[in-house]
C-alpha positions as CSV (number, residue, x, y, z in Angstrom):
1,X,-0.2,0.1,-0.1
2,X,3.0,2.2,1.0
3,X,4.4,1.9,-2.6
4,X,1.1,2.2,-4.5
5,X,0.6,5.6,-2.9
6,X,4.2,6.4,-3.0
7,X,3.5,5.9,-7.0
8,X,0.8,9.0,-6.8
9,X,3.1,11.9,-6.1
10,X,3.5,14.1,-3.2
11,X,-0.1,13.8,-1.1
12,X,-0.9,15.4,1.9
13,X,0.2,13.7,4.8
14,X,-3.4,13.6,6.2
15,X,-4.6,12.5,2.7
16,X,-2.0,10.0,2.5
17,X,-3.3,8.6,6.4
18,X,-6.9,8.6,5.2
19,X,-6.4,6.6,2.3
20,X,-4.1,4.0,4.0
21,X,-6.8,3.5,6.2
22,X,-9.6,3.2,3.9
23,X,-7.6,0.6,2.2
24,X,-5.9,-1.2,4.8
25,X,-8.6,-2.0,7.3
26,X,-10.0,-4.6,4.5
27,X,-6.8,-6.3,4.7
28,X,-7.2,-9.3,6.6
29,X,-3.2,-9.7,6.3
30,X,-2.2,-5.9,7.8
31,X,-0.1,-6.0,10.7
32,X,-2.5,-3.1,11.7
33,X,-5.4,-5.6,11.2
34,X,-5.7,-6.5,15.0
35,X,-6.0,-2.8,15.5
36,X,-8.6,-2.0,13.1
37,X,-10.7,-4.5,14.5
38,X,-10.6,-3.6,18.3
39,X,-11.6,0.1,17.3
40,X,-15.4,0.1,18.1
41,X,-17.4,1.9,15.3
42,X,-18.7,5.5,15.9
43,X,-21.6,7.7,14.5
44,X,-20.3,11.2,14.9
45,X,-22.1,14.4,13.8
46,X,-20.1,14.1,10.6
47,X,-22.6,10.6,9.6
48,X,-25.9,11.6,11.4
49,X,-28.8,11.0,9.8
50,X,-30.4,14.1,8.4
51,X,-33.2,13.6,10.7
52,X,-31.1,13.4,13.6
53,X,-29.3,16.5,12.2
54,X,-32.9,18.1,11.8
55,X,-33.0,18.1,15.7
56,X,-31.0,20.8,16.0
57,X,-33.0,23.2,13.3
58,X,-33.4,26.8,14.6
59,X,-30.4,26.9,16.9
60,X,-26.9,27.9,15.9
61,X,-25.7,24.9,16.5
62,X,-27.5,23.4,13.3
63,X,-25.5,25.6,10.6
64,X,-22.4,24.7,12.1
65,X,-22.6,20.9,12.0
66,X,-24.5,21.2,8.4
67,X,-21.2,23.1,7.5
68,X,-18.7,20.7,8.9
69,X,-20.8,17.9,7.4
70,X,-20.3,19.8,3.9
71,X,-16.9,20.8,4.6
72,X,-15.6,17.1,5.0
73,X,-17.5,15.7,1.8
74,X,-16.1,18.7,-0.3
75,X,-12.7,17.4,1.1
76,X,-13.4,13.9,-0.1
77,X,-13.9,15.5,-3.9
78,X,-10.7,16.5,-3.6
79,X,-9.2,12.7,-2.4
80,X,-11.5,10.9,-4.8
81,X,-9.1,11.6,-7.9
82,X,-6.7,9.9,-6.4
83,X,-8.7,7.2,-5.0
84,X,-10.2,6.4,-8.3
85,X,-6.4,6.1,-9.4
86,X,-5.6,3.1,-7.0
87,X,-8.9,1.5,-8.1
88,X,-7.9,1.8,-11.5
89,X,-4.6,0.6,-11.0
90,X,-5.2,-2.0,-8.3
91,X,-9.0,-3.5,-9.3
92,X,-8.2,-6.8,-7.6
93,X,-7.0,-5.4,-4.1
94,X,-9.0,-1.6,-4.1
95,X,-12.4,-2.0,-5.3
96,X,-14.7,1.3,-5.6
97,X,-16.7,0.4,-2.6
98,X,-13.5,0.6,-0.3
99,X,-12.4,4.1,-1.3
100,X,-15.7,5.7,-1.7
101,X,-17.5,8.8,0.3
102,X,-18.6,6.3,3.1
103,X,-15.1,4.8,3.5
104,X,-13.7,8.4,3.5
105,X,-16.6,9.4,6.3
106,X,-15.4,6.2,8.3
107,X,-11.9,7.0,8.3
108,X,-12.4,10.4,9.1
109,X,-14.4,9.6,12.0
110,X,-12.0,6.8,13.2
111,X,-9.2,9.2,13.6
112,X,-11.3,12.3,14.9
113,X,-12.9,9.4,17.7
114,X,-9.7,7.6,18.5
115,X,-6.2,9.8,17.5
116,X,-4.5,10.7,20.4
117,X,-2.5,13.9,20.3
118,X,1.8,13.3,20.5
119,X,4.1,16.1,21.1
120,X,7.5,16.2,20.9
121,X,8.0,14.7,17.2
122,X,11.0,16.7,16.3
123,X,9.7,19.2,13.3
124,X,6.3,18.3,13.8
125,X,4.9,19.9,16.9
126,X,1.5,18.3,18.0
127,X,1.0,15.3,15.5
128,X,-2.8,13.3,15.9
129,X,-1.8,9.7,16.0
130,X,-3.6,6.5,16.1
131,X,-1.8,4.2,19.1
132,X,-2.5,0.6,19.1
133,X,-3.4,-0.6,22.8
134,X,-3.6,3.1,24.1
135,X,-6.7,3.8,22.4
136,X,-8.3,0.8,24.2
137,X,-7.9,2.5,27.7
138,X,-11.6,3.9,29.4
139,X,-12.0,7.2,28.3
140,X,-13.8,9.6,30.6
141,X,-14.3,13.4,30.0
142,X,-14.5,14.5,33.6
143,X,-11.9,12.5,35.3
144,X,-8.3,13.8,34.4
145,X,-6.4,11.2,35.1
146,X,-4.1,11.2,31.6
147,X,-3.9,14.3,29.7
148,X,-4.7,13.8,26.0
149,X,-1.3,14.9,24.9
150,X,1.7,11.9,24.6
151,X,5.5,12.5,24.6
152,X,8.2,10.2,23.2
153,X,10.2,9.3,25.7
154,X,13.8,10.7,25.8
155,X,15.1,7.4,25.2
156,X,13.3,7.1,22.2
157,X,13.8,10.5,20.9
158,X,17.6,9.4,20.9
159,X,16.9,6.2,19.2
160,X,14.7,7.9,16.4
161,X,17.9,10.5,16.3
162,X,20.0,7.3,15.3
163,X,17.2,6.1,12.7
164,X,16.0,3.4,15.3
165,X,12.7,3.2,14.8
166,X,11.3,1.7,18.3
167,X,9.2,4.2,19.7
168,X,7.7,4.7,23.2
169,X,4.9,6.8,23.5
170,X,4.5,8.0,27.4
171,X,1.1,9.0,28.5
172,X,1.3,11.6,31.2
173,X,-0.3,11.6,34.5
174,X,-2.0,14.9,35.1
175,X,-2.2,14.2,39.1
176,X,-0.7,11.1,41.2
177,X,-2.3,7.9,40.6
178,X,-2.0,5.0,43.1
179,X,-1.1,1.5,42.4
180,X,-4.3,-0.2,41.1
181,X,-6.3,3.0,40.2
182,X,-7.7,2.7,37.1
183,X,-6.6,5.3,34.7
184,X,-8.7,7.3,32.2
185,X,-8.0,9.0,29.1
186,X,-9.2,12.5,29.0
187,X,-10.6,14.3,25.9
188,X,-9.3,17.8,27.8
189,X,-11.6,20.5,28.0
190,X,-14.1,19.4,25.4
191,X,-17.2,21.6,25.1
192,X,-20.2,19.7,24.0
193,X,-21.0,20.6,20.4
194,X,-17.3,19.8,19.7
195,X,-18.0,16.5,21.6
196,X,-21.1,15.7,19.7
197,X,-19.7,16.6,16.1
198,X,-16.8,14.9,16.6
199,X,-17.0,12.1,18.7
200,X,-21.1,11.2,18.6
201,X,-21.6,12.4,22.6
202,X,-22.4,14.9,24.5
203,X,-22.3,15.1,28.6
204,X,-24.9,16.2,30.8
205,X,-23.9,18.9,33.2
206,X,-20.7,19.0,31.0
207,X,-18.0,21.8,33.4
208,X,-16.5,22.3,29.9
209,X,-19.4,23.5,28.3
210,X,-19.8,26.9,26.5
211,X,-22.2,29.2,24.3
212,X,-20.8,31.4,21.9
213,X,-21.7,35.3,21.6
214,X,-20.6,37.4,18.8
215,X,-21.8,40.7,18.9
216,X,-21.4,43.4,15.9
217,X,-20.3,47.5,15.7
218,X,-23.5,49.0,14.3
219,X,-23.0,51.0,11.7
220,X,-24.4,54.2,12.9
221,X,-21.8,56.4,11.1
222,X,-18.3,55.8,10.0
223,X,-16.8,58.4,13.0
224,X,-19.1,56.6,15.3
225,X,-18.0,53.0,14.6
226,X,-14.5,53.6,14.0
227,X,-14.6,55.4,18.0
228,X,-16.3,52.5,19.2
229,X,-13.9,50.2,17.7
230,X,-11.3,52.3,19.2
231,X,-12.6,51.8,22.4
232,X,-12.8,48.3,22.2
233,X,-9.0,48.2,21.4
234,X,-8.3,50.7,24.0
235,X,-9.5,48.5,26.7
236,X,-8.6,45.3,24.8
237,X,-11.9,43.7,24.2
238,X,-13.4,41.4,21.7
239,X,-16.7,41.2,19.8
240,X,-16.6,37.1,20.3
241,X,-17.1,35.9,24.1
242,X,-18.5,32.2,25.4
243,X,-20.6,32.2,28.1
244,X,-21.1,29.3,30.5
245,X,-22.9,28.7,33.3
246,X,-22.2,31.4,36.1
247,X,-20.2,33.0,33.3
248,X,-22.3,36.0,32.7
249,X,-20.2,37.6,35.3
250,X,-17.0,37.7,33.5
251,X,-15.9,41.0,33.3
252,X,-14.6,41.2,29.6
253,X,-18.1,40.2,28.6
254,X,-19.7,43.0,30.8
255,X,-17.2,45.5,29.5
256,X,-17.5,44.8,25.6
257,X,-21.5,45.6,26.1
258,X,-20.8,48.6,28.3
259,X,-18.8,49.7,25.3
260,X,-21.5,49.1,22.8
261,X,-24.1,50.7,24.5
262,X,-22.1,54.0,25.1
263,X,-23.1,57.4,23.4
264,X,-20.4,59.9,21.7
265,X,-19.7,61.7,25.0
266,X,-18.9,58.3,26.8
267,X,-17.2,56.8,23.9
268,X,-14.7,59.6,24.1
269,X,-14.1,59.3,27.4
270,X,-13.4,55.6,27.2
271,X,-11.4,56.1,24.5
272,X,-9.0,58.7,26.3
273,X,-9.5,56.4,29.3
274,X,-11.2,58.5,31.6
275,X,-13.3,55.4,32.0
276,X,-12.9,51.8,32.4
277,X,-16.0,49.7,31.6
278,X,-14.0,46.4,33.0
279,X,-14.2,48.3,36.4
280,X,-17.1,50.2,37.0
281,X,-20.9,51.4,34.7
282,X,-19.8,54.2,32.1
283,X,-23.3,55.8,32.9
284,X,-26.7,54.9,34.2
285,X,-28.5,55.1,30.9
286,X,-25.6,53.1,29.0
287,X,-25.6,50.6,31.7
288,X,-29.4,50.1,31.5
289,X,-28.8,49.8,27.3
290,X,-25.8,47.7,28.0
291,X,-28.8,44.6,29.9
292,X,-31.1,44.9,27.5
293,X,-28.6,44.5,24.6
294,X,-27.4,41.3,26.2
295,X,-30.8,40.3,27.0
296,X,-32.0,40.7,23.3
297,X,-29.2,38.4,22.1
298,X,-30.1,36.2,24.6
299,X,-34.0,35.7,24.5
300,X,-34.4,34.1,20.5
301,X,-31.7,31.8,21.6
302,X,-33.1,30.7,24.5
303,X,-36.5,30.2,22.5
304,X,-34.6,28.6,20.0
305,X,-33.3,25.8,21.7
306,X,-36.4,25.4,24.2
307,X,-38.2,24.9,21.1
308,X,-35.9,22.4,19.2
309,X,-36.2,20.6,22.6
310,X,-39.9,20.4,22.7
311,X,-39.9,19.0,19.4
312,X,-37.3,16.4,20.3
313,X,-39.4,15.4,23.2
314,X,-42.4,14.3,20.7
315,X,-39.6,11.4,19.7
316,X,-39.7,8.2,21.3
317,X,-36.8,8.2,23.6
318,X,-36.4,4.7,22.5
319,X,-36.3,5.3,18.7
320,X,-33.5,8.0,19.2
321,X,-29.8,7.1,18.1
322,X,-27.1,7.8,20.4
323,X,-26.1,10.9,18.7
324,X,-30.1,11.7,18.9
325,X,-29.7,11.4,22.4
326,X,-26.1,13.5,22.9
327,X,-28.3,16.5,21.1
328,X,-30.8,16.3,23.6
329,X,-28.1,16.6,26.0
330,X,-26.2,19.3,24.1
331,X,-29.3,21.1,23.8
332,X,-30.5,20.9,27.5
333,X,-27.1,22.0,28.1
334,X,-27.2,25.4,26.0
335,X,-30.9,26.1,27.5
336,X,-29.4,25.9,30.9
337,X,-26.6,28.5,30.0
338,X,-28.9,30.7,28.6
339,X,-31.7,30.6,31.6
340,X,-28.9,30.9,34.1
341,X,-27.4,34.4,31.9
342,X,-31.2,35.9,31.5
343,X,-31.5,35.4,35.3
344,X,-28.3,36.9,36.1
345,X,-29.7,39.7,33.1
346,X,-32.5,40.0,35.4
347,X,-30.5,41.1,38.5
348,X,-28.1,43.3,36.6
349,X,-31.3,45.2,35.1
350,X,-32.2,45.7,38.6
351,X,-29.5,46.9,40.1
352,X,-29.1,49.4,37.1
353,X,-32.4,50.8,37.4
354,X,-31.6,51.1,41.3
355,X,-28.9,53.0,40.9
356,X,-27.5,56.6,39.6
357,X,-23.6,56.4,38.0
């Protein structure tokens, strides 16, 4: 297989890896055959049914999942000429169904779901790789015993420098483990949307779950817009933020809203440094406008996720695929973040309305 891929010219490393996986997993005599047989099949957002993906309709997550699915299918269009060349050159060994879109998606899911990130590879930085045996360790997203990065041992690096290929991958424990303790592989701080899209599951009460918010500077006039952008830059603020349960108290988000709600006079003060939105309200009216601006952004999202959850509840629970069950957990988590943020908004609005600044 290596000779066949080598004959096709200078292919990207990722393309070679996926093509190798697509073909080699059907080779019973391959030295990797036990590894392919050991890996459980996965169903992620990349290959979930249209009906399951439609559960997310009306939410921002739906567009992101659809875009990711489309992207990976477009990537296959770039790989397909190479796959067809392999089939034409080796028809007895590589039938078309071994390198079609379904096989490509399966290989992509396999590497997304099972690859470990390896560091300290000379000249490579962080490199994902599927490791025999290590991937069979139990995985847990919330039990941080082994971090998701592995490293080549110092002895192995020296051997590699001497062209000896016997490498040892060390998995580093995040904290001390007593003898006899089960050691889990950690997914890292994985939000539920990423877990659902690339791993096919979501966690209830995921401590790493987030909800993305992006604001815009109104085009109320080129001068005012430029001043607002300058005020944001002056205080190191961005228009992109992430919410989590309890996260509305994050000062950068509140400060950004204060800048976006500021009038012309307050913008001048913000740009000159006479007012600091990270430390205190800029004005009483601006504070009330900032609260309302955030509430206007949150209410439609809360309504969208609540509506999608109501629609999902109409489906029989025993008819749901693992992806569909994960989608319900994901949407419930997003709604919990939004409800928490709206409750904090109400308290913020009450405080802003009761005080003059």
